[in-house]
C-alpha positions in Angstrom: -23.2 -61.9 -45.1 -23.0 -64.7 -48.0 -26.2 -66.6 -48.4 -24.4 -69.9 -47.8 -23.4 -68.2 -44.1 -23.9 -70.9 -41.2 -26.1 -68.3 -39.4 -28.6 -68.3 -41.9 -30.2 -71.5 -41.4 -33.8 -72.9 -42.6 -36.3 -70.4 -40.9 -34.1 -67.4 -40.9 -35.9 -64.1 -41.2 -33.8 -61.9 -43.4 -34.3 -57.9 -43.7 -32.8 -56.6 -46.8 -33.4 -53.7 -49.7 -34.7 -54.6 -52.6 -31.8 -55.1 -54.3 -30.8 -57.4 -51.3 -34.1 -59.2 -51.8 -33.6 -59.8 -55.5 -29.6 -61.3 -55.1 -31.1 -63.4 -52.4 -33.6 -65.0 -54.5 -33.6 -68.8 -55.1 -30.2 -68.5 -52.6 -31.2 -69.2 -49.2 -32.3 -72.2 -47.4 -35.9 -73.4 -47.4 -38.2 -72.1 -44.9 -35.9 -68.7 -45.2 -38.2 -65.0 -45.0 -36.7 -62.9 -47.0 -38.6 -59.1 -46.5 -38.0 -56.3 -48.5 -38.1 -53.3 -47.0 -37.5 -50.9 -49.4 -34.8 -49.0 -52.0 -31.8 -47.3 -50.8 -28.7 -48.2 -50.1 -29.3 -48.9 -46.0 -32.3 -49.3 -44.3 -33.6 -47.0 -41.4 -32.9 -49.0 -37.6 -36.4 -47.8 -36.8 -37.5 -49.8 -39.6 -35.4 -53.1 -38.6 -36.8 -52.9 -35.2 -40.5 -52.2 -36.7 -40.5 -55.2 -38.9 -39.1 -57.2 -36.1 -41.3 -56.4 -33.8 -44.6 -56.6 -36.4 -43.3 -60.5 -36.1 -43.3 -60.8 -32.4 -39.9 -60.4 -31.3 -39.8 -58.3 -28.3 -36.2 -58.3 -27.6 -33.3 -57.6 -30.6 -30.0 -58.6 -30.1 -27.5 -57.4 -32.3 -23.7 -58.3 -33.6 -24.4 -56.2 -36.8 -20.9 -54.5 -36.5 -20.0 -50.6 -35.9 -22.3 -49.1 -38.6 -25.2 -50.6 -37.1 -24.1 -49.9 -34.1 -23.5 -46.6 -34.8 -27.2 -46.1 -36.4 -28.9 -47.0 -33.1 -27.1 -44.9 -31.3 -27.7 -42.1 -33.3 -31.6 -42.9 -33.4 -31.4 -43.2 -29.7 -32.5 -47.0 -30.3 -30.0 -48.8 -28.3 -31.2 -49.5 -24.7 -28.3 -51.5 -23.7 -24.9 -52.5 -24.5 -22.7 -55.5 -24.0 -19.1 -55.2 -24.2 -16.3 -57.8 -23.8 -12.6 -56.7 -22.5 -10.0 -59.1 -23.6 -6.8 -59.5 -22.1 -5.5 -59.3 -25.6 -4.3 -55.7 -26.9 -4.9 -54.4 -30.7 -4.0 -51.8 -31.9 -4.4 -49.5 -35.1 -1.5 -47.8 -37.5 -2.7 -46.7 -40.9 -5.7 -49.1 -41.2 -9.2 -48.0 -41.7 -10.4 -51.2 -39.7 -13.6 -49.6 -37.7 -13.8 -49.0 -34.1 -16.8 -50.0 -31.9 -18.9 -47.3 -33.7 -18.6 -46.1 -37.2 -20.4 -43.7 -39.3 -21.3 -41.1 -36.1 -19.8 -38.8 -34.5 -19.9 -38.4 -31.1 -17.7 -36.2 -29.0 -17.4 -33.5 -28.3 -20.9 -32.3 -29.4 -22.7 -35.3 -28.9 -22.6 -38.0 -26.1 -24.3 -41.2 -25.8 -23.8 -42.2 -21.9 -24.4 -45.3 -20.2 -24.8 -46.8 -16.7 -22.9 -49.6 -15.8 -25.3 -52.6 -14.6 -23.5 -55.9 -14.5 -20.0 -57.3 -14.8 -19.0 -60.8 -15.2 -15.5 -62.1 -15.0 -14.6 -65.7 -16.9 -10.8 -66.1 -16.9 -9.1 -63.1 -17.6 -12.0 -61.3 -19.9 -14.8 -58.8 -18.7 -18.2 -58.8 -19.8 -19.6 -55.9 -19.0 -23.0 -54.9 -19.3 -24.8 -51.0 -19.6 -27.7 -49.5 -19.8 -27.9 -46.5 -22.4 -28.9 -43.3 -20.5 -32.5 -42.4 -20.8 -33.3 -46.1 -21.9 -35.1 -48.7 -20.2 -33.0 -51.5 -18.6 -34.6 -54.5 -19.7 -33.7 -57.4 -16.8 -35.3 -60.7 -17.7 -36.2 -63.1 -15.0 -33.2 -65.6 -14.6 -30.7 -63.7 -17.2 -28.0 -64.3 -14.7 -27.3 -60.2 -14.5 
């Protein structure tokens, strides 16, 4: 993500690799904290969650994309999945655009099953909430589900 992205405002916590921390030095708004989690091309999902929890985070919402979702599923770290079904159809022919999960082979050798725990509708959109089997359902008071 570019350092000037609107999601990175003052006070943001940035978890990155050593190389990423070097690239970001002096590029972020005041008040941002860059946390270097070590060498390597990717950070273990468990390390990311541990760093967030060590700083008082108790709930993590991610929109990190198909590769991060794949890592969370692979390491059994995904508690819930919020999935939006849109009335707009999109397809793939000869493109490398990833799907919901990438970099993780699931069926037939491995399954990641979920249980539907909530459905909301707005117009023709459906908002689905699933609890991953074997993971806790973390309903919060007033969460609307």
